[in-house]
C-alpha positions in Angstrom: 45.6 12.7 -7.7 47.7 15.2 -8.9 49.2 18.8 -7.1 46.7 20.6 -10.4 44.3 20.2 -12.9 42.8 22.3 -15.6 39.2 21.8 -17.1 39.1 23.9 -20.4 35.9 24.6 -22.6 35.5 22.8 -25.8 37.1 24.2 -28.8 35.1 21.9 -30.7 31.7 23.3 -29.2 33.0 27.4 -29.6 33.0 26.4 -33.1 29.5 24.9 -33.7 28.2 28.1 -32.4 30.5 30.0 -34.2 29.8 28.9 -37.6 25.9 29.3 -36.7 26.9 32.6 -35.6 28.3 33.0 -39.2 25.4 31.7 -40.8 22.7 33.7 -38.8 25.2 37.3 -39.7 25.2 36.5 -43.2 21.1 36.2 -43.8 21.3 39.5 -41.2 23.4 40.9 -43.4 21.5 39.8 -47.4 18.7 41.4 -45.2 19.9 44.7 -45.1 21.3 44.7 -48.4 18.2 43.6 -49.8 15.3 43.4 -48.1 13.2 43.6 -50.8 14.2 39.3 -51.6 12.3 38.5 -48.7 8.9 37.2 -49.3 8.0 38.0 -45.7 7.1 41.5 -44.5 7.4 44.4 -46.1 11.2 45.7 -46.6 11.1 48.2 -43.6 10.3 45.7 -41.6 12.5 42.7 -43.2 15.5 45.8 -43.0 14.9 46.3 -39.5 14.7 42.7 -38.4 18.3 42.1 -40.2 20.1 44.9 -38.6 18.7 43.1 -34.9 20.1 39.8 -36.2 23.3 41.5 -37.2 23.8 43.1 -33.3 22.5 40.1 -31.7 24.6 37.3 -33.9 27.7 39.8 -34.0 27.4 40.4 -30.7 26.9 36.3 -29.8 30.1 35.8 -32.2 32.8 38.5 -30.4 33.1 35.7 -27.3 32.9 32.8 -29.3 35.3 33.7 -31.6 37.7 35.0 -27.7 37.0 31.5 -26.8 38.2 29.8 -29.7 41.6 31.3 -29.6 41.7 31.3 -25.2 39.0 29.2 -24.0 37.7 29.3 -20.4 39.7 26.9 -17.7 38.8 26.2 -15.2 41.9 25.1 -12.8 42.3 23.2 -9.5 45.2 23.5 -7.4 46.2 22.1 -3.5 45.2 25.8 -2.6 41.7 26.7 -4.6 40.2 27.1 -7.6 39.9 29.8 -10.3 38.2 30.3 -13.4 40.1 32.1 -15.6 38.0 33.6 -18.9 37.8 36.8 -19.8 39.5 37.7 -17.0 40.9 36.3 -13.8 38.6 35.1 -10.9 40.6 35.6 -7.8 41.5 32.0 -6.3 39.1 30.7 -3.7 40.1 29.1 -1.1 39.2 25.2 -0.2 38.8 25.6 3.3 36.6 28.8 2.3 33.3 26.6 0.4 31.0 25.7 2.7 29.1 23.4 -0.3 29.4 22.6 -4.0 25.5 21.9 -5.7 24.4 21.8 -9.3 21.4 24.6 -9.7 19.4 24.4 -12.6 18.5 27.7 -14.5 16.1 26.9 -17.8 17.4 23.8 -19.0 21.2 24.4 -18.5 23.1 23.0 -15.0 25.7 24.3 -12.9 28.4 24.2 -10.6 27.4 26.2 -7.5 29.3 27.0 -4.7 28.1 29.0 -1.6 31.1 29.7 1.3 31.2 29.8 4.7 29.8 32.9 6.5 33.1 33.5 8.0 34.6 34.0 4.7 35.1 37.5 3.2 34.7 37.8 -0.4 32.2 41.1 -0.4 32.5 41.7 -4.8 31.6 38.0 -5.0 29.0 38.1 -2.4 27.8 41.4 -4.2 27.3 39.9 -7.7 26.3 36.9 -6.4 23.0 39.0 -5.1 22.1 39.9 -8.4 23.0 37.1 -10.6 21.5 34.2 -8.2 18.2 33.2 -7.3 19.7 29.6 -5.4 21.9 31.7 -3.0 25.3 30.9 -4.5 28.1 32.8 -3.5 29.3 31.5 -6.8 29.2 29.4 -10.2 31.8 27.1 -12.6 30.8 26.9 -16.1 29.0 24.9 -17.6 30.6 24.5 -21.4 33.9 22.3 -19.6 35.2 18.6 -21.1 32.6 17.1 -18.6 29.5 16.8 -17.4 27.7 19.5 -14.2 27.8 15.9 -12.0 31.0 14.9 -12.4 32.4 18.8 -12.6 30.4 19.1 -8.6 32.0 15.9 -7.7 35.4 16.3 -8.7 35.2 19.8 -6.5 33.6 18.3 -4.0 36.7 15.5 -4.2 39.0 18.0 -4.1 37.7 20.2 -1.9 37.5 17.6 1.8 41.0 16.4 0.2 42.5 19.7 0.8 41.0 21.7 2.4 42.6 22.8 5.9 40.5 22.7 9.4 39.4 25.7 10.5 
């Protein structure tokens, strides 16, 4: 096994999402510029719907555009793992992780993890209380090169290999 492994977000998938977002932004702009050209609804409702679509799909396009330039990465090293996305998250040492498991939110699978109670990551634990219903201290992005089950098995393999016994 190598001393370092980097899994990256797929640029192809990001490009597909960007195309869909761009199409909806274009439709929204058309609704704003000529609301009367749409046969359904009043001009006012078409205009309102156009502004809503522009704000929603425009806001969706921004992080996707960022991911085309700088894709999210999961970096595995002998010391631990780190997610490098919009911002670099702190390194989580292998011996700080109690377990990795698959969690599901609606139809999306995540690789989640819990930290050992002896480990003090206060900011991470506070964020987990707000965002997690499965008692996870953190989640790994799902849109990497591999499926959630494969990423979870890989993380567990690295944890067992590089954890230092407390």
